[in-house]
Every structure is written in structure tokens, then in C-alpha cells.
N, C-alpha and C positions, 0 to 999 in steps of 0.2 A: 402429764407426759414429766418428767422432769428435765428442767430448764439447765444442766447439766452438759456442755459439750465437753465431749473423752474425747483422742485423738485419732484417728482413726491412725492404725497400721494395720502391718498389709497381710500378717492371719485373720483368722472368722474369730471372732473375738466372745460372738452376745453370751454364744451358749458360758462364758467363762465369766462375763456381768452378770449373769445371773447367778450362779449359781453357788460360787462365792468361796466354797468350804471346799479344803482337800486334806490327802493325806501324803505326806511326802512320808520315802521308808528308806532308811541309810541300813544294809545292811552287804557287807562285806567282809574279809578273811576278819578285819580288825573287830571283831565281835568274837572271838577266840580270847584272845590279852584282854578284853571288856578294859583299859583303857584309854577311852575315845580315840576317836578315827583319825587322829592326827598322829597316832600314838609311832610312828617310822619315822617318823623325823622329830617330833617331840628327841623322842628317848637316841635315834639317830639308827636304828638298826639297819644294820646292811642286808641284800639281800640274800646273802645266803645265811643265817641267823631268821629274819621272816621267814625264811621258806618255812617253818614249821608249822604257818597258820595252816601252810596251801597242803600240804601233808594230813595234817590233822582236819583237815576243815570234809565234816562228815554232818551237815545238816536234816538227821532222821524224822528231825520231828516237823519236819516244813510242808503244811496245809494252804497255798494261798487264796483253799478257798477259804480259812477259817477267819485269816486278815481281811476280805476284801467282803464277808458279810458285820463283818467289825468294821469298818471305814464302811459300811451302809447304814446299818445300827444308829454308828456316829450324827451320820447328819450330812456326810461328807460324800462329791459327787464328783472326784474325780483322784487320782494317784501320782504321784511319780516317785516311781522306781529307780535306786542309783544302780546299773548297766555296767561301771565301773567309775569307784572313786579316787583318790587323788594317787590311794600305792598301785594304781593301773589294773585290778587280777579286775578279769572280765565275770558276768553274770551270766553271757551270752553265750551262745555257741560258735564262733570267732572265725575265719581263716587265718586271722592276722597273726595272732600271737596262742603260744599253748600257755599262757597263763592264763587258764579260764579256771570254770566253774567246769565243764564238761570231765577237762584232766585229776579232779577231782576224786574224795569217794560219794561226792552227789553222781559226779553222772551223768548229771542230763543236764538240759539248758533250763537255767533259771526264772530266766525274759518269759520263753512262755510260757513257763504256766501260771507267773502273774498274767499275763496279757486274755493269757486264756482266763484264768478266775476273778481277774476284776473284768471285765464284760459281760460275764456271763449274770452277775452282779447291776448289768450295766449304771456302769463308769464310766468317766472319761480317763483313754491311758497315755503320761507321760512317761517322758521316758528322758530321766536323768545324767550326760555323760561330762565326765572331768577334763576338762584342756587337759591342767596335771596330771602326770604319768611320773610318780620316780622309780617305778622298774621297768619302763621303754629304754632302754641302749643307745637311743637315739637324742633323749629330752635332755635340754643340757643341765647342767647342779647351776647352782641361781643360789640363794642365799633363804632359799625355806626347805633345800631340798635335804635329804637325809644326810648326803653324803658334804654338804657344804663344807665343812671343818676338816674333809681329808689335802693333806697338805698339797697332792698332783692334781685339785677337782680342777683349775687352770688348764693344766696340762691334757686332762680325760675329757674336756670339750674340741681341746680339737676336732678326737674326732667322732665328737656326736653333731649330728646334720640336723636344725628343727624343720629341716623345709622335708627330709623324711620322711619324720614326724609328724610335720601340716598335712603330708598324703597319708599315710596312720589312719589318722583321726579319721576322715576323711571315709576313709573307705570302710573303716566300722561304724560312723555312719550311716553309710549305705547300701550298712547289712542294715543298720537298724527299724529305717524306717523303707523297708526292702520286704522284710522277714515274715516281722509282725503285722499284717494289714494294716488296720486308717491309728495314726497317732496324732495325737489332740496339742498336748504339747512338748518340746521339745526344750530342754532346763543345762546350757551349759555353764560350768563354773569350772574357775573363774580368772578373770585380769588379773597383772597388780603390776603395773607397767609402775610407780611410784617406790622407791626403793624401799622393801620389806624385810626384817632377818629376821630370825630365831634367834641369834647370838653364836658367837663361837665360831664364826669367818673367816678359814684360814686365809684366803689370799685373795682379798677388798675388789679383784677384775672382774671376783665373781657374783657380786653381790647389786647385783640387779632382777629388773621385772619379766615380763612381759604381755603380752595386750593382742591387742589386734591383727596388727603385722606378722608377730610370728605362727598366731594361732590362721592365720593364710583367713581370716573373719570371711572375708568378702564372699571369700569363693567357697567357707564351707555352709557360710549361711544357700547363699545362691546352690547351692548341691538340694538342702533341705527343701527349700522349697519346689524345687524342680522334682522334687517325688515326693511330696506332701502337698499338695497345694492345700491352704484353708488351715496351718499349721500354726500357732502361737511359738515363739523361740524368746525366750526370756532377753533380759540387755549386758551380761555378764562377755558379752567376749571385745566385749567395748563401743561394741553398737549397736547402740540404742535402736528396738527392737515390736515386739507386742508387751510383756509385761514387765511392769520395775520393780526391784527384787528386794527392797529392804529387811534388813538380813538380823532378827534377835534386838530390835530396837522396835521402843511403841512409837512410834508415826502420832506427830503434831497435828499434821494438817496435810492435803492428798497431794501427792506430787504433783511435780509437776514437767514437761518438756524441759529440758539444758537450755535449748537453742529460740525455740517458742515460746516459752511459758504454760501451754497447754497443756488442761489438764490429763492427768496418761492412765490407762489399765494399771493395777499394781496389785501387787498380793503380799504380805510377810509373808515371811518363813520362822515357826517359831520349832523351841523343843518345849518336852514334859518339864526337861531338866533341861542340866548345864553341856549334855552333849548331844552331840547326833549318832551318829552308833553305839553300839548297847555299852553299856558302864557300869557293870555292878556294885560298886561302892560307891558311884555318884548321892549326896543324897540330897540338890536344893530342887524337889520335884513343888513343883507350880503349886496353888490348890485351887479347888473346883471356881471360886472367884475370876482367879485368874485367868485361867483355863477360859471362861466364857467375857470375859473380858476384852480378853484379846483379841478373841473373835466377834464380838459387840462391839468393837474401838473399833477394829478394819471396816466393819461395813458403815458405818455413822461418819466414815473418813471415803466412802467412793471405794471401798479396795477389798483383798481376799486375805482369805488366813489358808497356806498351806502347813501343818498342823503333823509334825514327825513321828514316829513310830520309828524306834530301834529295835529291833527284833535280836532274841537270843544265839548264839552259834549253831542252838539245836533249829531251830527255824521256827522258835514261838515268840510272842509275843508276852515278858513278864507280867508278874502280880500290877505292879504299878503302873504296867502300860495300859492296859488290859481296864483298871480303876479311873484311868484318867480318860481314857475314853469312851466309857459308860457318862462322867458326869454329862459330855456332848449328847452319846443319847438320850441320858434320862429327860434334859433338858430342852434342846432338838424335838423329840416327841412329840412337842405340846406347845414350841417357842418359833418352831422353822420358817413362819408363818413372816415375823420380823428379819426376818436374814435370807432367800428367795426373793429374786427379782427384787432386793430392796438396794440404794443409796443412801448419802447422805440430804438430810432431811434440808428442804431449800432455804436461804438467808432467812426469808421469813419469821420463819422456825428456833426462838433458841432456848436448848434445853437449858431449865436452871440449874443449879450446882447438884449433883449429886443422881443426875438423869443424862443420858444416852442417846439420842433421835436418831433413829433410821426412817425409810418413807419411802413408802413404795413408788416404783417406775412412773404407774400411772399418776400417781399422786393424789388416790385415793384415801388412801390410808398412813398414821402418822402413826409409829411405836417409842415408847416411854420404854427405856429399859431402865430399872428401879435399883440402882446404884446402893445410897444410902435410900431405907425404905422409913417413906415417914410414919408421923402419928397425926393417925383421924385426918389431914388432909394432905392433899397430892393438889401445891397451888404451882401451874402452867401458865406462862407471862405470856400476854396476845391474842391466850387462847378462845375469851370469852366469843360465843357466839358464835367461833367455825368450826364443830363441832357435833356433830347431827347425833352420833354415837359415844359410848365409852363401853368398852368391856376390859376386865383382865382376859388376856391372849391363851393364860394356861386352858381354862377352864371356862370362856364365855361368859364370865357369870358379870350383871351388871354393873357398872361405878357409877353412880349418880350425881351429879353437878348439887350441889347445893346453894338454890339463891341465897341463902339467910348469910352464906358464907359469908364476904366481906365484914358483912354486920359482929357475925359470933368471932371473925379474926381479932377483931379491930375494937370490940368492948365486953368487956368481962367483970359483971357484979356495979355497973356502975362509972367506969372503970377505960380507962380510950387508954388503951398502948402501941396502938401502931396505926397506920395505915398499908391498906393492900389495895393495889391501883385495878380501879373498875372491868379493865381489858381483862384481868386472873383469871380462867378459868379454873376455880376449884373445887376438888371429885371428893366425898368423900368416900375414905378407904377403913377397911375392916384393922382395928385397936391390934390382930391380932397379925405380920404377916404371914403368907401364903405357905407353903413347904413347898416352898420352888427355891430356884439359890439365890436366881435376878427374877423376880416376876418378871414381865411384863404388860404395861397398858393398849391397849390395839384404842384408835379416835379414827373416829370415820369424820371425815371430813365433811364438811358441806358447800 
């Protein structure tokens, strides 16, 4: 068994730690302008002007069954869907606002269809719910609000009541956790108590952020847990809960609890390109190698990857997103054993440059992911005498340990070229790299 002791959390995270890979789905009115999910505040668009996206929202090609099949084929085991993003538009049939999908040309509860389709494919169900709401009349104007440069912002805030807004959130969370069966993850987003600005603030008195006290986070989370015992909740209410969520960064070490220093369950969230919502003209799409390395790196440090898709306004995943999902599908079809039920390798196993290790939870198998494919020999320090059998994972073809490799590597033509440690496991590998983006070597430990 793995020797790493992970902090116990209120929710049931056993499945989460095992499954390792999920799909994030950012979808809302911002798919129509198709130039970033924060467009309303980036361009300081008024409610009146933003209304055109509500009026023309008509996802006639939305087929959540196809989404769910694509997620499953990619090896994803759970999904998190944006029920409401910062724009305030609700993708479900809520009783507490008219600003919802059932009042658009869609005319139906899109969250319901997502839940039914993904559950039918055996995937765990997650809901993203924005703590921020740029449409709600009680959400105070602050430094990232679309109205931040309005000269009357401070005066307008006198009519806005954060307590009423916090109650609105609890009412909607109650709907989400009551009307759709078992929900596995509740993903709140996000707190910003330190001053944060997008510029053009008309009045410094609104240059403030919001955090746990504003959200009435303790009451909000207590409600969620009373309705869905075992649910996993992220840490973005400013209260540490079940999941730590580094965003769009390359994590270098296993995150720890801020007070106790304990290892924590964590999940990096990333995008295929530079935007979460559908962005027609965004061109910084990740290469196949980068997509796979993000997943492998997370698991190699005891974490999960939540990879985002931003569907188009018509409700389908564009060609670039499909191609990215296919990268995962092709690789995970043959190599998922190095991901599911795996974690950071035990400290005694030090991966050489160009290799990332993951290890099965029972400790019996070590997986070497070959970022840099070696010439002729794969040299793994400290593993001599500790491996019973080695094979490529994608086709279960044997890799033979070369007993004479130490001699072969240190001498050539009678001239000594260097030294190789006696505890080095040296495997002969094909001269030509297998037709796998990142080959994996499966090592059965003695």
C-alpha cells in the first residue's frame, strides 16, 4: 500500500483519488460572443447590451449524450458542468430568477440533460456554481464587476444587499442538490478578498474583494452537506474542504494543508487553449505531448486533472476540442493502468531525467512514462534486483534487462567511457520509438 497519508476530508474522496481524470465544461451565454467567458467584465458590457446573447441563445445541436461518450472515450471518469458562471445566467430551471435557459430559445433544463446523459455513461456528476454574479441586482459592484467604472457605482451599492444575495445562492444550491439525484462534486468559484482590479475603477471605495464572510460560506457548505452527505466540495469559498484546486499552473510538488502541512487531495484544472469558454479566434491550443504530460504530471504528484471543454453556442464541441479529446482517448485506451488507482511513487524510487513515475496504490507496479525516449537502453537508477518483469504498457511486449549492459555502457572498443552504478536497472528498448505519444514502461516490483 502507498505510504502517503492524505488528509481526511468531510466528503467521500475514495473514488476521486482512484479515478484521477475528469472533464470540466464551461458553457453559457458567453459562447455566443465567443471571445472569453469573462467578456462581460473585460469589455464592461451593460446588462442591456449583454441581453442580446440571452435573446439569441439557441443551442440547437446540443447533444449531451455525445459529450458524455466523448468524455468516457477519453478516459474521463467524472465531469463538472457550469450551472451558473460569473455572468449570472443559469443553465437550469431555477425558481429564483428569470435569467435562465428555460426562458431562452433552448426552452429546457440543460443541467437536467447533462446529468441524465453523463450518468447514463457511468460518469460521476459535478456541478460548478459561481459565487460571483454580475447580473444579480444584489451583488455589490466591485473591482472586477462590469460596472466598476460607473461614476455612481458606490451609490448604487447602497441599494445592494449581500445578505440577500447569499440567501439567493443557498436557495439555488438547494435546488441543484435536491432536484438531480446524487451529486458527487460541488465546485464553487471563487473568492478574492485581496484587492483585485481589471482597471478603470471610478471610485476607490469599490476596490474590494469578496470572501467567505460575504458568501456566508459556512452556512452554504453546511446546507450542501446536509442535502448530499459525502459530496466533495472545493476550497474556493475560502474555506478548505475536500479538494484543493490549482488553476492553469504547472504543479511542482504535492500541495499541503495551510495549517497542518498534511498532504491534501488536489486537482489541477486546465484548458485545451487559453480560454475556458468557447473562444473562436484563440490559437494557443496545447500539443498532444503537453495534454498528456499535464495528466501524467498530476498523477505523479498524487493529484487529479480536470481538463476543460468549451462547447460552441450551438451546443457542439468544435473540431479542435474533439481532436484534443481524441489524444486522450487514443493514449488512455492502452495506458490508463498507469493513471487509475495510481499516485506518486514511493520516495525510494527516483525517476531519471525525462521520466515520470506513477505507482499503483498497492505498491506492486511502477510506471515509467518516457517523456524523452532513450537510445537503445533505458537506465533506471536504484531498481536493479527490484523488478521481476518489465514490459511496454501499450502492447504488453517484454523489455529485457541486459545483464551485460553495465559493461557495454562503460566500455567500447577497449576504451572506458564512464561508469554506471551497480544498482542501475538497464532495459533494452527498440531503436525506434513505439507509435505512442508518450510510451509507458510497466515494472512489476519484486
